[in-house]
N, C-alpha and C positions, 0 to 999 in steps of 0.2 A: 504494499499501500504505499502510494508516494504522498507526500506534502501536497496539499493543494495550494501552499503560497509559493513553494519553492519545489518545482516538479521534479527535481533531479535527486532529492534527497528521500530515503526510506524511512517512515514512521516507526518507531520502536514501542514495544510496550512499556507502560508505565503506570501509576497509580496515583489518583489525587486522594486528598483527606478523605477519611471515611471509607475507603476500599472501593473508590470508583474507578475501573478499570479503563485506561485512554490510550490512545496511540499519540506518542510526543515526536515532535521533530526536533532531532539533536542541534539542528542548525538555527532555524528562526525562534524555537521555543514554544512554538504553539502547539495546541493539542486537538486532537480529533477524538470525541466522546462518541461512540457507536449508540445508535438509538435502542438497541436492546440493552446494553449494559446502562446507559443512563435511566432506561425506565425501571428496569431492575433495583436500581440504586435509589430512585426517586420513591418507590413504594416503600423502601425503608427508612425514609426521612420524614419528621414531623413537618407537617404542612401548615404555612402561615400564608396570609394575605399580604402582599406587598403592594403600596399604590405607587405611582409615577412619582408624588410629592415627597416620599420617602427618600427620594436620590438626593435629595439636597442636604441631607444629613452628612455631616463629616466622617468620613471614615479613616482607620488607620491602616491605610495601605499605600505603599510608596510605589504609584503608578505612573509610567512613561507610555502614552500610545505606541504601539508598535509601527515601524515604517511600512508594513506588511497590510494594516488595517485598511486601508483603501483599495487594496488589489482584489479584484475580483477572483472568484475562484471555483473550482469545479469539486464535487464531492470526491472524496476519494475511494468511497464505496461503488457508487453508482454512475458517477459522472455527469450529475446533473447540476445546473448552475445552483450554487448557494443564494438562499436568500440572506437578507442584512436586517437587521432590528437595531436602531440607535439606541444606547444607553445615554441618556442625559445626564451624565456624571460630570463633576468638576471639570474634569477633561473628557468629554464626549467620546465614545468608540463604539464599535460596531460589533455585536455577536451574529456569527452566522449559523444557519440551518438549512439542511437538505428538507424541503418541503416534500421530497419523493420518499426518501428512506426515514427521515427524522433525526440522522445523525447531527452533530452540533460542532462546530469548529471555535476555538478560543484563541486569539493571539497570545503571545507571551503578557501575563499578568492580568488578563482579564477575567480569567477564572476566580482569582483572589477577590478581585474588586466585586464580583457578582456574590461570591460567598459572604462578604463581609456586609454588603447590602442586603443578604437573605434573598436574593433572586435566584441563586444557583440550583433550587429546589422547583423551579417554576418557569425554567426558560421559554417554555412553549407560549406562555401568556404575553411574552414580550412580543411574539410576532403577530399579535391580534391587531386589528384596525382600531379597537377602543382603547386599548393600551397605549398604542402608539399617537393616537389623537390626545389622550389625557397627558401625556409626556410633553407633547407640543406645546399644549396648553399650559403646563407648568414652566417650560421653558420661557414662553413669552411673558408669563407673571413676574417671573425672575427678571427677566431683561426690563420690563416695565418698571419694575421696584428699583432697581439699579439706576435707571433713568432718571426716577424722581429723585433719588439721592445725589446723583451728579448735578443736577439743575438746582436744587434746593438746599444742598448741604445736609449731613447727617443730621444735625440737631432739629432741623425744621422738619425734614422727611419723617423723623421719627414721630413728630406731633401729628403728621398728616396720618402717619400709618394708623397712629392710637384714635386719633379722632374716626378715621373710617372704619375702625372695630367697633367703637361704641355705636356710631350710627347705624352700622349694620345690624347690629344686635337690638336697638332700640326699636320699639312696636312703631314709632312715628319717626325713623330716622330719615325718610325721604323729604321731610319737612325741612330739616338740617342742611340735607344736600341742596334742596331747592333755594332755601336762603342763599348759600354759598355761592349758588350758578348765578342768583340775581345780583349780588355783591360783585362779581366780575362781568357782567354785562354792561355796567355803566361804563 
């Protein structure tokens, strides 16, 4: 079985934590997780629900995006193209999966990030349109929040965020928003 990123290198047997058998590339350090191995391992793991907004939490992983992350690849098992799911992490990256046979490719360090975030037991969910849509919405919300901080400064932005939370929870909060909008219409 050849590495999907560097087709000249043969994958070797290896194991991730918790006895998940994988095929590892000694050159690029990526790993192929055969679907049957993953499903068997997955069935033994405690299940948890992870939402895209949880990805903004800081994790203790020294991660540098692989130079192979943007390279298209074919499944080493069945030679179909690997689909990509973007992980909206501090340093975004793509996990790849064969939609035909179900195998998963993780470039160097990606599995560690997925495990730290608790996503490693539910990788297939990341490929759903719903997950990707919620992840994009979260990414846009974070960019909007950062733009607000950049324009107003951290002190004023903190007050705006706090006021927005208060008004959002108040039963008549829309009156406060309307008042502010009228103030700025002049």
